[in-house]
N, C-alpha and C positions, 0 to 999 in steps of 0.2 A: 352265733356269728356264721355267716355263709362265706366260704373261702373258694375263690375261683382262681385257678392257675393255668398258665400256658405250659403244660408239662412238656410238650414237644420242643418248645423253644428252650426250656431249661436243659433238657437232655442234650439237644443239639449243641448249644453253646458250651456246655460242660465238656463235651467231647472235643470241640474245637480247641478249647483251652488246653486240654490234656495233650492232644496231638501236636499242637503248636509248641508246647514246652519240650516234648520229646524231640521234635524236629530241630528246635533251637540247640539242644545238646549235640545232635548229630552235626549240624552246621558248624558250631563252635569247635567241636572235636576235629572236623576236617580242616578248619582254619589253623588250628594249633599244629596238626600233623604237617600241613604244607609249610608252615613257618620253620619247622625244625628239619624236615626231611627234604624239602624242595625250596630252598631259599631263593632260587632264581625265579620262582613264581610268587614273589612277595606280594605283588598287587592282588593276586587272587586270595592270598591268606588274609590280607586286610579287609577285602570285600566280604569274605566269609565271616570274619569276626564282627563286622558292622551289621550284616544281615542277621547273624545269630543273636546279637545283642537286641536288635529290634524285635525279633521273634520272642526273645525271653521276656521283654517288657509286655508284649501282647499276651503271652501265655500267663504271666503273673496277674495281669489285669483280669483276664477271663477267669482264671482260677479263683481269684479272690471273690469275684461276683457270682460265678456259676458253679465252681467246683469245691469251694470251701465247705466243710461240714462241721456244724450245721450251716446251711446257706442263710443269707439275710432273710429270705421269705420264710424259712422254717423258724428262725428266731422270732420274727414278728408274730407268726401264728401262735407260737408257744406263749409269748408275752401277752397276747390278747385272748387267750383261751378263756372261755366262759363269758365273753361279752354278749350282750343281748342279741337275739336273733334278727333284729332289724338292721344290724350292721352287716355290710358286705365288703369283704376284703378281696381286692383284685391284685394279683401278682402277674405282671407281664401280660395281662389280658385286657389292658386299656391303653390309651395313648401314653400313659406314664408308667413307670416300673411298678410302683406300689401305691395303690389308691384305696382309701377307706371311705365308704359312703354310709352314713347312718344318721340317727337323730341329732347328733352333734354337728353335722354338716359334711362338707366334702373336704377331705384331707389328703394331701399329697405327702406320703411318708418318705423321708430320705434317710436311709440307714447308713451308719458309720460303725465299723468294727474296731477302730483304733482304741488302744488303751493309753495310759499316761494321763497327763493333765491337758484339758482342752479349755481355752479361755477366749472370751471376747472382750477386748478393751480397745478404746479409741478407734472404733469402727474397723477393727482387724481381728481375724481369727488366728489364734496361736496354738501351737502344740508343743509339748515338751515331755520328757520322760518316756516311759514305755519300754525301757530296757535296751540292751545293745542291738538286738536283732531289728527292732523297730527303727532305731536310729540309723542303722545301716540301710534299711529299706527306704527310709525317707530320702536318702541321698539320691536314689534312683526314681523318686517320685511315686513309689508304690504305697507308702504308708502316710503320706502327707494328708493333712486335713483339707487342703485345697481352699476353695472359695464356696462354702456352703450357701452364701447369699446368692451367688450366681447360679448354682445348681438349682436352688429353690425357684428363682425367678424364671429359669428356662422351663422347668417342669410346669409351673403355673401357667405360663404363656402357652405352652403346648395344649394343655387341657382347656384353657379358655377358648382357643381357636376351634377345638373340637366341639365344645358346647355351642359356640356361636353358629356353627354350621348345622348342628343337629337339632337344637332346641327351637329353632325358628322364632325366637323372641318371646316364647310363652313365659319363660322366667329364666333368670340367670343366677345360678347359685354362686355364692361366694366360695372361692377356692382358697384354702388356707394350707400353707406348707408347715411341716413340723420335722425337725431334725431328731432322729432317734439313734441313740448310742447303745449298741447292743452288747458291748463288752462290760462285764461286771466290774472290771478293774479300772474303768475310766473314772477320772475325777473332773467334774464340770464346774466352771466358774463363768457362767453365761447369763447372769441376771440382766445384763444390759443388751442382750441380743434382741434385734428387732423381729427375729423369727423364734417361735417357741422351740426350745431344745431341752431334751430330757433323756434320762436313762430309760431303757426299755421297760424296766419293772414299774415305772411310773405311768406308762402310757395308758394302760387299761383304766386306771382310776381317773385319769385326765379325761378320757372319752366318756366315762360314765357321768362325771360331773357336768360335762358339756351337754350331754343328752338330756339333762333335767330341764334345760331351757328350750329344747326342741328347735334347733335351727332349721330343720327340715321336717315337713309333715310326712306321714306314711305315703301319701299319694305322690309327693315330690320325690321321695326316695325311689319309689317304683318307676317313676318317669325317667329318672337318671339311670338307674340300673338297667332298664330296658334298652338303653342305647348301647350298652356293652354286650348285651345278649344278641343284638343284631350284628355287631361287628364281627 
């Protein structure tokens, strides 16, 4: 498997997350100091706390995506290690964050690191368990499962627009999203999900089985991957 990463973007965003988190602590600390030592400047204290909270949320989001070790891209690479050389894995080097192109087709990978129980029932995604810390983080929207269906739809739409512009109607590959849960402690009950969803350890075999039917020929894979080499 060939792996292509935008290392500069990963490094830059990781630093942004780190610096934002540090800045948030400074701003929150200043707000607390003002509230206790300078009560006459209460409005500035409240403003600092609001700004600090927003910076904390940004820092946590950036940290989860770019600063967490191992990062989502590193986990995916580890899980797919040994996949056939015809597969090409793009991390932040295509219009979508994680793209796999190979004999089994064009796949948009959407990773989730949450643990606990993830279920899909009655057209809704639900998440429970995961321990006290994850429950606490969900209150602030950092560990929520969100709307995977919308995430997948947006990613597929973005890539479809790219192909429509670049392929000039020669052929239009089907783009398929897949939800990948990278935490070994996650429990899935997603048999009714309209989108394929699985643990990371199942992903390689899933792609191998799909490759047996050859959704894409070698020439089609080359045509698609050449678009990202030009980007």
